[in-house]
N, CA, C and O of each residue as an XYZ file, in Angstrom:
836
protein
N     -18.826    -17.557     -8.084
C     -18.237    -18.342     -7.225
C     -18.852    -17.765     -6.199
O     -18.877    -16.586     -5.847
N     -19.632    -19.271     -5.500
C     -20.183    -19.131     -3.900
C     -19.344    -19.217     -2.896
O     -18.411    -20.010     -3.022
N     -19.476    -18.337     -1.504
C     -18.864    -18.607     -0.490
C     -19.819    -18.525      0.482
O     -20.808    -17.812      0.316
N     -19.585    -19.407      1.856
C     -20.558    -19.296      2.955
C     -20.325    -18.096      3.760
O     -19.194    -17.610      3.788
N     -21.209    -17.617      4.361
C     -21.278    -16.285      5.140
C     -21.071    -16.861      6.140
O     -21.712    -17.872      6.428
N     -19.811    -16.198      7.176
C     -19.742    -16.713      8.436
C     -19.711    -15.241      9.813
O     -19.364    -14.064      9.908
N     -20.173    -16.063     10.434
C     -20.702    -14.794     11.917
C     -18.928    -14.616     12.273
O     -18.064    -14.854     11.430
N     -18.692    -14.236     13.430
C     -17.471    -13.334     14.410
C     -16.847    -14.778     15.028
O     -15.667    -14.882     15.364
N     -17.991    -16.057     15.140
C     -17.120    -17.165     15.698
C     -17.144    -17.907     14.821
O     -17.803    -18.888     15.169
N     -16.789    -18.000     13.851
C     -16.695    -18.932     12.662
C     -17.457    -19.491     12.346
O     -17.107    -19.829     11.216
N     -18.445    -19.932     12.548
C     -19.485    -20.591     12.232
C     -20.931    -20.272     10.937
O     -21.699    -19.311     10.954
N     -20.915    -21.342     10.003
C     -21.737    -20.780      9.273
C     -22.950    -20.251      9.336
O     -23.780    -20.750     10.094
N     -23.256    -19.150      8.549
C     -24.787    -18.645      9.047
C     -25.536    -19.345      8.284
O     -26.684    -19.136      8.677
N     -25.556    -20.128      7.333
C     -26.412    -21.187      6.200
C     -26.563    -20.178      5.360
O     -27.721    -20.173      4.941
N     -25.867    -19.243      4.883
C     -26.193    -17.942      3.486
C     -25.107    -18.086      3.221
O     -24.145    -18.106      3.989
N     -25.131    -18.225      1.896
C     -24.375    -18.105      0.954
C     -23.953    -16.733     -0.202
O     -25.005    -16.141     -0.443
N     -23.015    -16.216     -0.799
C     -22.844    -15.241     -1.339
C     -22.599    -15.090     -2.552
O     -21.898    -16.088     -2.716
N     -22.643    -14.559     -3.621
C     -22.222    -15.088     -4.972
C     -21.299    -13.863     -5.395
O     -21.730    -12.725     -5.578
N     -19.888    -14.277     -5.533
C     -18.525    -12.551     -5.972
C     -19.179    -12.556     -7.190
O     -19.739    -13.595     -7.539
N     -19.205    -11.662     -7.839
C     -19.519    -10.644     -8.821
C     -18.104    -11.346     -9.458
O     -16.954    -11.476     -9.038
N     -18.859    -11.744    -10.764
C     -17.566    -12.461    -11.769
C     -16.840    -11.399    -12.350
O     -15.638    -11.517    -12.584
N     -17.520    -10.299    -12.619
C     -16.771     -9.165    -13.208
C     -15.717     -8.348    -12.526
O     -14.972     -7.506    -13.030
N     -15.805     -8.804    -11.139
C     -14.468     -8.593    -10.370
C     -13.813     -9.577     -9.749
O     -12.615     -9.589     -9.465
N     -14.729    -10.523     -9.511
C     -13.658    -11.677     -8.536
C     -13.472    -12.942     -9.666
O     -12.904    -14.021     -9.500
N     -14.120    -12.440    -10.805
C     -13.484    -13.854    -11.370
C     -13.432    -13.333    -13.084
O     -14.186    -13.675    -13.994
N     -12.512    -12.596    -13.113
C     -11.733    -11.862    -14.526
C     -10.360    -12.667    -14.582
O      -9.756    -13.293    -13.711
N     -10.048    -12.385    -16.118
C      -8.268    -13.214    -16.094
C      -7.664    -12.012    -15.757
O      -7.776    -11.089    -16.564
N      -7.022    -11.828    -14.687
C      -5.649    -11.101    -13.742
C      -4.883    -10.080    -15.498
O      -4.956    -10.467    -16.665
N      -4.408     -9.125    -15.094
C      -3.811     -8.694    -15.788
C      -2.597     -7.868    -14.900
O      -2.612     -6.834    -14.231
N      -1.635     -8.779    -15.215
C      -0.445     -8.522    -14.403
C       0.385     -7.301    -14.657
O       1.241     -6.980    -13.832
N       0.127     -6.380    -16.084
C       0.867     -5.440    -15.980
C      -0.069     -3.804    -15.236
O       0.284     -2.885    -14.497
N      -0.873     -4.035    -15.686
C      -2.002     -3.131    -14.986
C      -1.739     -3.242    -13.454
O      -2.008     -2.311    -12.695
N      -1.226     -4.369    -13.051
C      -1.508     -4.427    -11.424
C       0.238     -4.347    -10.976
O       0.492     -4.286     -9.773
N       1.287     -4.349    -11.891
C       2.215     -3.476    -11.769
C       2.195     -2.015    -11.766
O       2.819     -1.391    -10.907
N       1.478     -1.401    -12.727
C       1.646     -0.198    -12.819
C       0.580      0.436    -11.479
O       0.903      1.532    -11.021
N      -0.461     -0.153    -10.982
C      -1.204      0.652    -10.000
C      -0.277      0.349     -8.749
O      -0.118      1.339     -8.035
N       0.423     -0.901     -8.291
C       1.059     -1.218     -7.250
C       2.521     -0.120     -7.682
O       2.778      0.507     -6.655
N       3.320      0.210     -8.604
C       4.104      1.518     -8.500
C       3.326      2.859     -8.549
O       4.056      3.749     -8.113
N       2.421      3.208     -8.826
C       1.814      3.865     -8.668
C       1.183      4.128     -6.852
O       1.257      5.191     -6.236
N       0.859      3.407     -6.568
C       0.589      3.647     -5.276
C       2.355      4.024     -4.386
O       2.378      4.934     -3.557
N       3.469      3.348     -4.649
C       4.121      3.445     -3.555
C       4.852      4.818     -4.428
O       5.544      5.629     -3.811
N       4.672      4.913     -5.493
C       5.542      6.254     -5.587
C       4.697      7.741     -5.033
O       5.093      8.904     -5.101
N       3.666      7.304     -4.589
C       2.587      8.643     -3.999
C       3.308      8.289     -2.651
O       3.582      9.350     -2.091
N       3.751      7.131     -1.858
C       4.067      6.908     -0.193
C       5.647      7.877     -0.145
O       6.076      8.422      0.872
N       6.393      7.901     -1.660
C       7.635      8.561     -1.304
C       7.351     10.142     -0.835
O       6.559     10.948     -1.323
N       8.262     10.297      0.265
C       8.546     11.880      0.696
C       9.026     12.716     -0.400
O       8.583     13.823     -0.706
N      10.165     11.947     -1.072
C      10.896     12.819     -2.089
C      11.674     14.347     -1.193
O      11.825     15.444     -1.731
N      11.974     14.081     -0.089
C      12.791     15.432      0.613
C      13.911     14.915      0.510
O      14.653     15.622      1.192
N      14.748     13.734     -0.135
C      16.230     14.043     -0.088
C      17.043     15.305     -0.637
O      16.795     15.973     -1.641
N      17.825     15.419      0.062
C      18.877     16.600     -0.407
C      20.082     17.095     -0.218
O      20.363     17.443      0.929
N      20.771     17.199     -0.954
C      22.119     17.645     -0.754
C      22.356     18.928     -1.645
O      21.767     19.414     -2.611
N      23.573     19.296     -0.836
C      24.243     20.915     -0.989
C      24.747     20.907     -2.259
O      25.487     19.925     -2.321
N      24.736     21.590     -3.494
C      25.770     21.695     -4.554
C      26.740     22.867     -4.033
O      26.668     23.576     -3.029
N      27.781     22.806     -5.199
C      29.089     23.341     -4.528
C      28.857     25.476     -4.530
O      29.732     26.260     -4.161
N      27.470     25.860     -5.047
C      26.597     26.762     -4.943
C      26.316     27.262     -3.722
O      26.280     28.455     -3.423
N      26.078     26.158     -2.886
C      25.254     25.973     -1.706
C      26.027     26.035     -0.305
O      25.514     26.246      0.794
N      27.430     25.795     -0.604
C      28.163     25.647      0.569
C      28.883     27.163      0.737
O      29.130     28.015     -0.117
N      29.129     27.148      2.253
C      29.737     28.502      2.449
C      30.736     28.256      2.609
O      31.086     27.277      3.268
N      31.654     29.211      1.959
C      33.103     28.647      1.833
C      33.812     29.839      0.770
O      33.245     30.029     -0.306
N      34.795     30.460      1.034
C      35.650     31.421     -0.159
C      35.325     30.666     -1.527
O      35.056     29.495     -1.795
N      35.440     31.636     -2.153
C      35.489     31.632     -3.799
C      36.627     31.785     -4.340
O      36.647     31.771     -5.570
N      37.899     31.975     -3.604
C      39.266     32.409     -4.014
C      39.769     30.645     -4.809
O      39.561     29.572     -4.242
N      40.258     30.758     -5.823
C      40.601     29.726     -6.391
C      41.894     29.091     -5.900
O      42.907     29.775     -6.051
N      42.026     27.856     -5.319
C      43.248     27.518     -4.709
C      44.685     27.492     -5.439
O      45.784     27.758     -4.950
N      44.463     27.224     -6.328
C      45.779     27.183     -7.405
C      45.790     26.981     -8.743
O      44.936     26.387     -9.401
N      46.625     27.412     -9.063
C      46.681     27.641    -10.651
C      46.308     26.729    -11.452
O      46.541     25.529    -11.310
N      45.512     27.403    -12.631
C      45.009     26.342    -13.135
C      45.988     25.226    -14.070
O      45.437     24.196    -14.457
N      47.230     25.433    -14.363
C      48.120     24.219    -14.630
C      49.118     24.375    -14.091
O      49.498     25.473    -13.685
N      49.869     23.109    -13.953
C      51.672     22.969    -13.439
C      51.159     22.305    -12.044
O      51.998     21.967    -11.209
N      49.950     22.147    -11.837
C      50.243     21.911    -10.242
C      50.122     20.391     -9.946
O      49.938     19.995     -8.795
N      50.210     19.682    -10.833
C      50.517     18.327    -10.967
C      49.230     17.519    -10.060
O      49.077     16.502     -9.384
N      48.581     18.501    -10.460
C      46.840     17.577     -9.903
C      46.007     17.636    -10.648
O      46.262     17.786    -11.843
N      44.461     17.517    -10.083
C      43.292     17.896    -10.607
C      43.106     19.517    -10.551
O      43.713     20.036     -9.614
N      42.431     20.334    -11.322
C      41.785     21.725    -11.359
C      40.759     21.947    -10.440
O      39.606     21.770    -10.834
N      40.954     22.294     -9.314
C      40.394     22.249     -7.856
C      39.052     23.222     -7.960
O      37.846     23.038     -7.796
N      39.889     24.355     -8.318
C      38.691     25.682     -8.600
C      38.854     26.192     -6.936
O      39.864     26.093     -6.239
N      37.690     26.691     -6.607
C      37.435     27.041     -5.197
C      37.576     25.514     -3.875
O      37.660     24.287     -3.930
N      37.545     26.223     -3.178
C      37.217     24.930     -1.957
C      35.850     24.302     -1.790
O      35.731     23.250     -1.162
N      34.850     24.900     -2.317
C      34.027     23.974     -2.477
C      33.444     22.709     -3.514
O      32.498     21.920     -3.509
N      34.673     23.045     -4.437
C      34.886     22.308     -5.366
C      34.322     20.352     -5.055
O      34.750     19.685     -4.113
N      33.557     19.955     -5.867
C      33.053     18.426     -5.625
C      34.443     17.318     -5.035
O      34.445     16.307     -4.333
N      35.372     17.991     -5.624
C      37.059     17.108     -5.683
C      37.383     17.127     -4.320
O      38.040     16.183     -3.880
N      37.013     18.103     -3.518
C      37.582     18.071     -2.039
C      36.515     17.628     -1.463
O      35.365     17.498     -1.881
N      37.182     17.321     -0.081
C      35.928     17.068      1.198
C      35.631     18.242      1.775
O      36.197     19.317      1.976
N      34.502     17.705      2.006
C      33.204     18.928      2.587
C      32.826     20.039      1.412
O      32.170     21.025      1.748
N      33.283     19.860     -0.092
C      33.025     20.408     -0.962
C      31.206     19.769     -1.534
O      30.568     18.753     -1.256
N      30.941     20.877     -2.344
C      29.620     20.218     -2.969
C      29.483     18.954     -3.304
O      30.564     18.365     -3.324
N      28.325     18.140     -3.646
C      27.735     17.199     -4.210
C      27.328     17.526     -5.732
O      26.580     18.427     -6.112
N      28.207     16.292     -6.735
C      27.512     16.476     -7.854
C      26.320     15.757     -8.642
O      26.288     14.527     -8.620
N      25.373     16.447     -9.313
C      24.248     15.866     -9.249
C      23.538     14.798     -8.162
O      23.137     13.643     -8.304
N      23.571     15.804     -6.896
C      23.019     14.936     -5.623
C      21.473     14.887     -5.856
O      20.921     15.573     -6.716
N      20.879     14.106     -5.102
C      19.268     14.451     -4.918
C      18.752     15.885     -4.682
O      19.495     16.640     -4.055
N      17.614     16.324     -5.096
C      16.248     17.378     -4.368
C      15.386     17.049     -4.449
O      15.083     16.122     -5.200
N      14.460     17.771     -3.579
C      13.185     17.147     -3.051
C      12.477     17.118     -4.713
O      12.940     17.717     -5.683
N      11.506     16.430     -4.699
C      10.449     16.297     -6.110
C       9.615     15.291     -5.659
O       9.817     14.420     -4.814
N       8.828     15.489     -6.217
C       7.530     14.775     -6.283
C       7.414     13.410     -7.236
O       7.321     13.494     -8.461
N       7.435     11.974     -6.419
C       7.407     10.603     -7.491
C       6.606     10.585     -8.082
O       6.669     10.149     -9.232
N       5.397     11.100     -7.489
C       4.002     10.748     -8.018
C       3.816     10.610     -9.234
O       4.724     11.152     -9.864
N       2.797      9.971    -10.093
C       2.330      9.959    -11.691
C       0.691      9.964    -11.969
O      -0.103      9.299    -11.303
N       0.404     10.659    -12.849
C      -0.968      9.871    -13.005
C      -1.495      8.958    -13.513
O      -1.037      8.728    -14.632
N      -2.347      8.245    -13.170
C      -2.750      6.975    -13.872
C      -4.385      6.665    -13.975
O      -5.136      6.821    -13.012
N      -4.846      6.179    -15.347
C      -5.856      6.408    -15.334
C      -6.844      5.553    -14.216
O      -6.494      4.745    -13.356
N      -8.099      6.008    -14.537
C      -9.034      5.566    -13.264
C      -9.354      4.282    -13.870
O      -9.565      3.346    -13.099
N      -9.429      4.067    -15.228
C      -9.787      2.722    -15.881
C      -8.509      1.477    -15.756
O      -8.745      0.270    -15.688
N      -7.242      2.052    -15.745
C      -6.028      1.418    -15.134
C      -6.493      0.599    -13.743
O      -6.434     -0.594    -13.445
N      -7.048      1.941    -12.934
C      -6.743      1.419    -11.192
C      -7.727      0.757    -10.912
O      -7.817      0.314     -9.767
N      -8.781      0.487    -11.901
C      -9.874      0.043    -11.403
C      -9.559     -1.747    -12.418
O     -10.084     -2.758    -11.950
N      -9.211     -1.789    -12.946
C      -8.883     -3.131    -13.690
C      -7.668     -3.674    -13.284
O      -7.306     -4.673    -13.905
N      -6.733     -3.136    -12.125
C      -5.942     -3.539    -11.596
C      -6.348     -4.344    -10.210
O      -5.906     -5.400     -9.756
N      -7.383     -3.416     -9.699
C      -8.024     -4.053     -8.254
C      -8.872     -5.051     -8.575
O      -9.024     -5.926     -7.722
N      -9.681     -5.172     -9.967
C     -10.152     -6.277    -10.192
C      -9.341     -7.308    -10.378
O      -9.692     -8.350     -9.825
N      -8.162     -7.330    -11.120
C      -7.417     -8.273    -11.401
C      -6.705     -8.821     -9.919
O      -6.446    -10.013     -9.759
N      -6.435     -7.803     -8.889
C      -6.066     -8.311     -7.933
C      -6.988     -9.272     -7.119
O      -6.446    -10.221     -6.552
N      -8.467     -9.090     -7.007
C      -9.371     -9.597     -5.907
C      -9.370    -10.791     -6.691
O      -9.381    -11.888     -6.133
N      -9.352    -10.642     -8.328
C      -9.755    -12.291     -8.649
C      -8.526    -13.067     -8.421
O      -8.609    -14.295     -8.421
N      -7.130    -12.352     -8.182
C      -5.925    -13.592     -8.022
C      -6.429    -14.163     -6.283
O      -6.392    -15.330     -5.895
N      -6.865    -12.981     -5.492
C      -7.405    -14.037     -4.189
C      -8.450    -14.658     -4.225
O      -8.762    -15.309     -3.228
N      -9.279    -14.647     -5.343
C     -10.385    -15.197     -5.523
C     -10.239    -16.942     -6.006
O     -10.888    -17.933     -5.671
N      -9.243    -16.778     -6.803
C      -8.470    -18.117     -7.195
C      -7.732    -18.861     -6.461
O      -7.746    -20.086     -6.347
N      -7.083    -18.088     -5.963
C      -6.390    -18.510     -4.359
C      -7.533    -19.180     -3.343
O      -6.973    -20.014     -2.633
N      -8.521    -19.110     -3.141
C      -9.865    -19.432     -2.312
C      -9.160    -18.552     -0.843
O      -9.168    -18.932      0.328
N      -8.598    -17.304     -1.421
C      -8.367    -16.413      0.242
C      -9.231    -15.521      0.337
O      -8.935    -14.338      0.505
N     -10.327    -15.922      0.251
C     -11.596    -14.628      1.053
C     -12.548    -14.960      1.828
O     -13.582    -15.460      1.385
N     -12.361    -14.751      3.006
C     -13.302    -15.067      4.085
C     -14.424    -13.965      4.075
O     -14.145    -12.771      4.175
N     -15.698    -14.432      3.949
C     -16.750    -13.579      4.085
C     -17.448    -13.523      5.466
O     -17.784    -14.520      6.106
N     -17.624    -12.252      5.841
C     -18.381    -12.232      7.307
C     -20.014    -11.733      7.479
O     -20.584    -10.895      6.781
N     -20.462    -12.338      8.374
C     -21.790    -11.332      8.022
C     -21.817     -9.903      8.780
O     -22.657     -9.181      8.243
N     -21.282     -9.385      9.663
C     -21.016     -8.592     10.191
C     -20.064     -8.914     11.288
O     -20.023     -9.837     12.102
N     -19.013     -7.464     10.978
C     -17.902     -7.364     11.982
C     -17.970     -6.285     12.932
O     -17.497     -5.226     12.519
N     -18.346     -6.285     13.871
C     -18.453     -5.012     14.837
C     -17.895     -5.742     16.298
O     -17.891     -6.945     16.563
N     -17.381     -4.486     17.231
C     -17.211     -5.061     18.095
C     -17.439     -3.395     19.251
O     -17.054     -2.232     19.129
N     -18.280     -4.167     20.334
C     -18.702     -3.234     21.001
C     -17.378     -2.239     22.302
O     -17.797     -1.326     23.013
N     -16.046     -2.641     22.327
C     -15.096     -2.254     22.664
C     -14.062     -2.311     22.141
O     -13.822     -3.104     21.230
N     -13.118     -1.368     22.674
C     -11.501     -1.871     22.187
C     -10.918     -2.460     22.782
O     -10.453     -2.190     23.889
N     -10.734     -4.162     21.670
C     -10.027     -4.741     22.879
C      -9.158     -5.708     21.493
O      -9.643     -6.122     20.440
N      -7.658     -5.833     22.055
C      -7.097     -6.322     20.557
C      -6.897     -7.862     20.719
O      -6.510     -8.642     19.848
N      -7.284     -8.177     22.175
C      -7.295     -9.595     22.587
C      -8.766    -10.310     21.726
O      -8.640    -11.337     21.059
N      -9.982     -9.668     21.856
C     -10.947     -9.823     21.394
C     -10.575    -10.015     19.672
O     -10.882    -11.107     19.194
N      -9.972     -9.057     18.805
C      -9.865     -9.131     17.969
C      -9.087    -10.447     17.325
O      -9.227    -11.069     16.272
N      -8.239    -10.565     18.415
C      -7.476    -11.967     17.961
C      -8.089    -13.100     18.280
O      -7.417    -14.103     18.041
N      -9.189    -13.287     18.761
C      -9.652    -14.391     18.951
C     -10.654    -14.361     17.713
O     -10.705    -15.417     17.083
N     -11.487    -13.279     17.250
C     -12.190    -13.326     16.068
C     -11.335    -14.333     14.776
O     -11.886    -15.196     14.093
N      -9.959    -13.948     14.706
C      -9.286    -14.140     13.328
C      -8.892    -15.688     13.797
O      -8.626    -16.486     12.899
N      -8.844    -16.161     15.278
C      -8.631    -17.443     15.332
C     -10.037    -18.241     15.222
O      -9.979    -19.418     14.868
N     -11.102    -17.749     15.464
C     -12.455    -18.119     15.091
C     -12.254    -18.315     13.288
O     -12.233    -19.435     12.778
N     -12.166    -17.495     12.770
C     -12.025    -17.721     11.102
C     -10.953    -18.464     10.672
O     -10.755    -18.814      9.508
N     -10.242    -18.706     11.655
C      -8.979    -19.571     11.079
C      -8.208    -18.779     10.227
O      -7.708    -19.262      9.211
N      -8.081    -17.753     10.503
C      -6.990    -16.520      9.574
C      -5.770    -16.171     10.277
O      -4.825    -15.671      9.668
N      -5.721    -16.470     11.869
C      -4.655    -15.769     13.014
C      -3.260    -16.336     12.481
O      -3.189    -17.422     11.906
N      -2.536    -15.796     12.637
C      -0.951    -15.735     12.021
C      -0.810    -15.584     10.603
O       0.330    -15.549     10.138
N      -1.958    -15.476      9.735
C      -1.921    -14.885      8.467
C      -1.962    -13.609      8.586
O      -2.543    -13.008      9.489
N      -1.152    -12.966      7.394
C      -1.038    -11.127      7.119
C      -2.681    -11.129      6.390
O      -2.909    -11.496      5.238
N      -3.586    -10.690      7.247
C      -4.685    -10.679      6.833
C      -5.326     -9.022      6.342
O      -4.805     -8.183      7.078
N      -6.106     -8.495      5.514
C      -6.398     -7.122      5.425
C      -7.911     -7.606      5.442
O      -8.444     -8.507      4.794
N      -8.562     -6.528      6.602
C     -10.134     -6.692      6.475
C     -10.678     -5.596      6.242
O     -10.225     -4.511      6.607
N     -12.040     -5.823      5.405
C     -12.577     -4.569      4.482
C     -13.943     -4.523      5.155
O     -14.726     -5.447      5.374
N     -14.013     -3.565      5.358
C     -15.386     -3.455      6.214
C     -16.250     -2.373      5.198
O     -15.785     -2.033      4.110
N     -17.318     -1.976      5.608
C     -18.287     -1.529      4.600
C     -18.056      0.007      4.709
O     -18.014      0.816      3.781
N     -17.926      0.219      5.951
C     -17.804      1.632      6.584
C     -16.872      1.708      7.534
O     -16.233      0.673      7.726
N     -16.503      3.037      8.459
C     -15.467      2.881      9.140
C     -15.995      2.651     10.384
O     -17.026      3.249     10.689
N     -15.364      1.726     11.332
C     -15.521      1.259     12.503
C     -14.673      1.485     13.460
O     -13.815      0.612     13.591
N     -14.622      2.512     14.289
C     -13.332      2.806     15.352
C     -13.002      1.716     15.971
O     -11.791      1.500     15.927
N     -13.702      0.842     16.610
C     -13.590     -0.052     17.689
C     -12.391     -0.942     17.122
O     -11.236     -1.003     17.543
N     -13.105     -1.753     15.827
C     -12.236     -2.235     15.120
C     -11.071     -1.979     14.875
O     -10.172     -2.784     15.116
N     -10.847     -0.677     14.288
C      -9.611      0.131     13.635
C      -8.715     -0.150     14.933
O      -7.725     -0.880     14.910
N      -9.248      0.609     16.215
C      -8.244      0.240     17.418
C      -7.722     -0.673     17.731
O      -6.521     -0.709     18.000
N      -8.474     -1.607     17.772
C      -8.493     -3.499     18.039
C      -7.404     -3.772     17.418
O      -6.533     -4.321     18.094
N      -7.137     -3.514     16.110
C      -6.386     -4.161     15.337
C      -4.882     -3.646     15.170
O      -3.849     -4.248     14.878
N      -5.148     -2.302     15.465
C      -3.772     -1.463     15.213
C      -2.817     -1.684     15.590
O      -1.844     -1.306     14.937
N      -2.593     -2.529     17.043
C      -1.331     -3.055     17.459
C      -0.741     -4.460     16.933
O       0.365     -4.786     17.362
N      -1.243     -5.103     16.253
C      -1.081     -6.370     15.366
C      -0.716     -6.115     14.071
O      -1.367     -5.651     13.135
N       0.601     -6.542     14.165
C       1.577     -6.165     13.006
C       0.962     -6.910     11.606
O       1.269     -6.501     10.486
N       0.224     -7.841     11.787
C      -0.049     -8.730     10.690
C      -1.670     -8.448     10.169
O      -2.292     -9.110      9.338
N      -2.057     -7.459     10.798
C      -3.686     -7.381     10.143
C      -3.756     -5.695      9.916
O      -3.166     -4.846     10.585
N      -4.424     -5.540      9.066
C      -4.648     -4.232      8.599
C      -6.052     -3.798      8.529
O      -6.611     -4.848      8.211
N      -7.003     -2.866      8.634
C      -8.246     -2.507      8.355
C      -8.187     -1.498      7.667
O      -7.411     -0.548      7.769
N      -9.301     -1.738      6.684
C      -9.692     -0.619      5.923
C     -10.907     -0.463      5.075
O     -11.235     -1.569      4.646
N     -11.929      0.759      4.553
C     -12.768      0.431      3.973
C     -13.208     -0.136      2.714
O     -12.237     -0.733      2.248
N     -14.211     -0.236      1.937
C     -14.139     -1.116      0.973
C     -14.023      0.186     -0.265
O     -13.587     -0.058     -1.390
N     -14.382      1.255      0.062
C     -14.364      2.348     -0.804
C     -12.749      2.685     -0.970
O     -12.681      3.352     -2.002
N     -11.629      2.550     -0.507
C     -10.114      2.691     -0.456
C      -9.580      1.574     -0.543
O      -8.382      1.491     -0.275
N     -10.350      0.350     -0.959
C      -9.385     -0.676     -1.464
C      -8.280     -0.203     -2.620
O      -8.369      0.653     -3.501
N      -7.378     -0.966     -2.312
C      -5.963     -0.888     -3.341
C      -5.264     -1.783     -3.771
O      -4.939     -2.556     -2.870
N      -4.858     -2.057     -4.786
C      -4.090     -3.074     -5.386
C      -3.167     -3.523     -4.433
O      -3.337     -4.660     -3.994
N      -2.283     -2.900     -4.052
C      -1.296     -3.051     -3.076
C      -1.523     -3.763     -2.025
O      -0.994     -4.845     -1.770
N      -2.574     -3.000     -1.161
C      -2.924     -3.851      0.083
C      -3.884     -5.425     -0.419
O      -3.954     -6.342      0.400
N      -4.388     -5.524     -1.459
C      -4.964     -6.443     -1.524
C      -3.739     -8.022     -1.704
O      -3.785     -9.156     -1.226
N      -2.837     -7.372     -2.553
C      -2.068     -8.159     -3.095
C      -0.787     -8.610     -1.777
O      -0.297     -9.715     -1.547
N      -0.591     -7.584     -1.252
C       0.268     -7.413      0.079
C      -0.426     -8.642      1.314
O       0.323     -9.308      2.029
N      -1.614     -8.728      1.356
C      -2.228     -9.947      2.476
C      -2.418    -10.684      1.704
O      -2.431    -10.662      0.473
N      -2.700    -11.928      2.983
C      -2.414    -13.350      2.643
C      -4.041    -13.810      2.623
O      -4.490    -14.772      2.000
N      -4.617    -13.102      3.261
C      -6.120    -13.638      3.053
C      -7.099    -12.396      3.589
O      -7.039    -11.853      4.692
N      -8.145    -12.062      2.341
C      -8.930    -11.177      2.945
C     -10.203    -11.276      3.785
O     -11.111    -11.914      3.252
N     -10.399    -10.858      4.777
C     -11.407    -10.691      5.503
C     -12.679     -9.623      5.119
O     -12.636     -8.441      5.458
N     -13.954    -10.283      4.270
C     -14.769     -9.316      3.766
C     -15.869     -9.247      4.760
O     -16.370    -10.369      4.832
N     -16.379     -8.525      5.448
C     -17.910     -8.094      5.877
C     -18.958     -8.392      4.361
O     -18.562     -8.202      3.211
N     -19.961     -8.756      4.645
C     -20.885     -8.867      3.487
C     -21.137     -7.640      2.682
O     -21.092     -7.467      1.464
N     -21.465     -6.682      3.842
C     -21.831     -5.497      3.390
C     -20.788     -4.439      2.401
O     -21.091     -3.489      1.679
N     -19.648     -4.969      2.673
C     -18.690     -4.491      2.082
C     -18.795     -5.171      0.686
O     -18.497     -4.298     -0.130
N     -19.071     -6.279      0.071
C     -19.035     -6.687     -1.577
C     -20.023     -5.645     -1.656
O     -19.468     -4.676     -2.174
N     -21.145     -5.400     -1.405
C     -21.865     -4.457     -2.124
C     -21.285     -3.064     -2.356
O     -21.633     -2.572     -3.430
N     -20.664     -2.485     -1.771
C     -19.770     -1.219     -1.676
C     -18.953     -1.312     -2.965
O     -19.241     -0.765     -4.029
N     -17.388     -2.452     -2.594
C     -16.825     -2.992     -3.798
C     -17.627     -3.068     -5.396
O     -17.095     -2.654     -6.426
N     -18.650     -3.529     -5.342
C     -19.490     -3.624     -6.670
C     -20.028     -2.436     -7.318
O     -20.116     -2.407     -8.545
N     -20.379     -1.497     -6.628
C     -20.488     -0.340     -6.560
C     -19.487      0.658     -7.429
O     -19.694      1.245     -8.491
N     -18.300      0.621     -6.551
C     -17.366      1.517     -6.543
C     -16.112      1.014     -7.869
O     -15.305      1.782     -8.394
N     -16.266     -0.413     -8.153
C     -15.392     -0.980     -9.364
C     -16.231     -1.546    -10.248
O     -15.835     -2.587    -10.773
N     -17.169     -1.177    -10.513
C     -18.279     -0.951    -11.705
C     -18.639      0.452    -11.772
O     -19.859      0.600    -11.840
N     -17.982      1.513    -11.775
C     -18.179      2.738    -12.162
C     -17.916      2.832    -13.748
O     -18.046      3.908    -14.333
């Protein structure tokens, strides 16, 4: 698949890039995409939810009433889950939600996600995405030049550019990341991928290991 290389003004540079078929032209595998997205979202969970069980509550351990004949449930002490203010039965405890996913599965999922974007013609390639100053207005103007304004976009750079990252930080529908950190969830969550020409070389290296 060939794409025209644009500059930040949205004009064609006269050059074209050929997307690697092994990354952008495979038959997407929906199951590995599901696994990788689940893996990413699980790793984002804090897992700090916690409730107190009856043994953790401060309160008397005196039995409130006799075992039988009271006409109601067997309560035990005041910390019983049956009573207001008592412990909770099988409540959440801090835990780690992350799980292991094989490297080859993650790579296949990312190639599948990029192939979906290529099929949807949702990839824009720019020759160089650089900003001399931090200015959100200039970043917005660039997205207008590229005709991707108003869309949820993921800008993929070859390396860290603080000016670009800070300029896009306040925009709800824009996100910036480097090619070596690209992941399935971010790719699928975006309406369009804006990729620097050099980032394609990084992706070829990272996803062909």
